[in-house]
C-alpha positions as semicolon CSV with decimal commas, in nm:
position;residue;x (nm);y (nm);z (nm)
1;L;13,366;9,414;14,818
2;M;13,078;9,226;14,968
3;Q;13,081;8,851;15,001
4;W;12,770;8,659;15,081
5;K;12,588;8,337;15,045
6;S;12,278;8,426;14,848
7;S;11,962;8,420;15,056
8;F;11,737;8,458;14,752
9;S;11,706;8,211;14,466
10;D;11,595;8,479;14,217
11;L;11,894;8,712;14,249
12;G;12,177;8,659;14,006
13;L;12,530;8,781;14,059
14;Q;12,523;8,995;13,744
15;Q;12,237;9,227;13,841
16;Y;12,355;9,568;13,958
17;Y;12,114;9,561;14,254
18;T;12,215;9,223;14,400
19;P;12,475;9,353;14,650
20;Y;12,235;9,622;14,771
21;V;11,957;9,370;14,829
22;H;12,195;9,151;15,026
23;W;12,314;9,454;15,225
24;A;11,953;9,539;15,315
25;Y;11,886;9,173;15,402
26;S;12,197;9,154;15,623
27;K;12,083;9,466;15,811
28;G;11,730;9,330;15,867
29;I;11,571;9,593;15,642
30;T;11,416;9,339;15,407
31;S;11,334;8,973;15,434
32;G;11,217;8,916;15,080
33;I;10,901;8,725;15,000
34;E;10,795;8,367;15,052
35;D;11,004;8,068;14,938
36;K;11,339;8,249;14,976
37;T;11,274;8,483;14,683
38;F;11,310;8,859;14,663
39;G;11,099;8,936;14,356
40;P;11,329;9,191;14,193
41;E;11,104;9,217;13,888
42;N;10,788;9,263;14,096
43;S;10,634;9,604;14,151
44;I;10,645;9,727;14,509
45;T;10,321;9,775;14,698
46;R;10,244;10,081;14,906
47;E;10,263;9,884;15,231
48;Q;10,591;9,719;15,127
49;I;10,768;10,050;15,063
50;C;10,644;10,184;15,397
51;T;10,789;9,873;15,562
52;L;11,128;9,918;15,392
53;F;11,149;10,280;15,506
54;Y;11,034;10,188;15,856
55;N;11,284;9,902;15,888
56;Y;11,565;10,126;15,764
57;V;11,482;10,385;16,031
58;E;11,452;10,123;16,304
59;K;11,771;9,932;16,215
60;S;11,970;10,253;16,175
61;G;11,866;10,390;16,513
62;L;11,711;10,697;16,352
63;T;11,394;10,879;16,450
64;L;11,126;11,018;16,223
65;Q;10,943;11,318;16,362
66;R;10,566;11,305;16,369
67;T;10,460;11,599;16,156
68;V;10,102;11,494;16,075
69;P;9,834;11,380;16,321
70;R;9,754;11,010;16,294
71;E;9,447;10,943;16,084
72;T;9,315;10,591;16,050
73;F;9,275;10,504;15,684
74;P;8,920;10,401;15,581
75;D;9,066;10,074;15,445
76;D;9,272;10,006;15,758
77;A;9,148;9,645;15,770
78;Q;9,321;9,577;15,437
79;I;9,666;9,675;15,570
80;S;9,867;9,360;15,649
81;S;9,941;9,311;16,018
82;W;10,317;9,305;15,947
83;A;10,292;9,648;15,777
84;K;10,052;9,837;16,003
85;D;10,312;10,000;16,232
86;A;10,520;10,098;15,930
87;V;10,228;10,245;15,735
88;Y;10,115;10,462;16,025
89;A;10,469;10,570;16,112
90;M;10,514;10,687;15,753
91;Q;10,173;10,855;15,757
92;E;10,257;11,045;16,078
93;A;10,594;11,147;15,933
94;G;10,418;11,294;15,630
95;I;10,582;11,049;15,390
96;I;10,264;10,880;15,269
97;G;9,900;10,975;15,267
98;G;9,578;10,837;15,137
99;R;9,496;10,839;14,769
100;D;9,227;11,070;14,627
101;N;8,954;10,872;14,804
102;G;9,147;10,877;15,136
103;N;9,224;10,505;15,125
104;M;9,575;10,376;15,185
105;D;9,526;10,112;14,917
106;P;9,804;9,906;15,079
107;K;9,813;9,614;14,835
108;A;9,819;9,837;14,525
109;N;10,144;9,887;14,342
110;A;10,311;10,217;14,419
111;T;10,338;10,429;14,105
112;R;10,671;10,573;13,994
113;C;10,545;10,917;14,092
114;E;10,442;10,799;14,439
115;V;10,777;10,630;14,495
116;A;10,966;10,942;14,384
117;V;10,763;11,165;14,616
118;M;10,797;10,921;14,905
119;F;11,176;10,901;14,860
120;Q;11,200;11,279;14,849
121;R;10,991;11,316;15,165
122;F;11,181;11,034;15,337
123;A;11,519;11,189;15,258
124;K;11,397;11,528;15,378
125;A;11,263;11,374;15,700
126;L;11,603;11,222;15,773
127;E;11,799;11,543;15,718
128;P;11,950;11,672;16,039
129;E;11,846;12,021;16,136
130;E;12,210;12,123;16,139
131;T;12,463;11,925;15,941
132;P;12,776;11,866;16,149
133;T;13,086;12,010;15,991
134;P;13,380;11,772;15,984
135;S;13,700;11,888;16,150
136;P;13,937;12,048;15,901
137;S;14,230;11,837;15,796
138;P;14,581;11,980;15,767
139;S;14,592;11,854;15,407
140;V;14,292;12,066;15,303
141;P;14,387;12,402;15,156
142;S;14,261;12,706;15,345
143;E;14,103;12,851;15,031
144;P;13,806;12,656;14,891
145;I;13,859;12,490;14,556
146;D;13,571;12,495;14,308
147;Y;13,517;12,218;14,057
148;D;13,306;12,277;13,750
149;L;13,076;11,980;13,702
150;F;12,846;12,008;13,401
151;G;12,805;12,380;13,457
152;N;12,740;12,355;13,831
153;V;12,996;12,474;14,081
154;V;13,073;12,220;14,351
155;E;13,267;12,357;14,645
156;E;13,521;12,125;14,803
157;S;13,449;12,038;15,164
158;A;13,687;11,939;15,438
159;A;13,832;11,589;15,420
160;V;13,676;11,317;15,633
161;N;13,801;10,976;15,738
162;D;13,641;10,644;15,644
163;A;13,432;10,639;15,963
164;W;13,222;10,922;15,814
165;F;13,080;10,667;15,566
166;A;13,035;10,377;15,812
167;D;12,655;10,378;15,787
168;A;12,631;10,485;15,422
169;C;12,493;10,286;15,132
170;F;12,567;10,419;14,785
171;I;12,302;10,322;14,533
172;G;12,312;10,397;14,164
173;H;12,575;10,563;13,955
174;S;12,762;10,863;14,090
175;I;13,061;11,065;13,992
176;I;13,302;11,008;14,277
177;E;13,675;11,014;14,312
């Protein structure tokens, strides 16, 4: 359980996202908006989402590979100074590009489609080339056990200790035991 003193006046304790916002705030990933508010009902702008991704990478000690040559957006002057490094880091990582006209359009709200694509690209960019296999535990059977989950077969993996999840943040609803 997380305990905190709320840093934002517009976050209630009953919203499902409140602990995740406070987690991101405590890690330096977000600072909210002016007047100690977070704006949970606000749409996110294209430069804001780039900044969240960038801060997550920086605070987690991760590295995004540059997969696309840097191209200065035609509307570069409209990108906020606090977001410029983040926007271009995400552009070079192939996570965001210009809209149809080539502009970044940094102050525009990100559409649901754009956010979904950016999250997919961001997750793919953070995937290790080879996933480390945890050491087998004596309590894990030598034969794999398959679980049928809504028609999909999920193969059991080797057990891991709590340290495996030390830098994890679970968001949303999952089926976990």
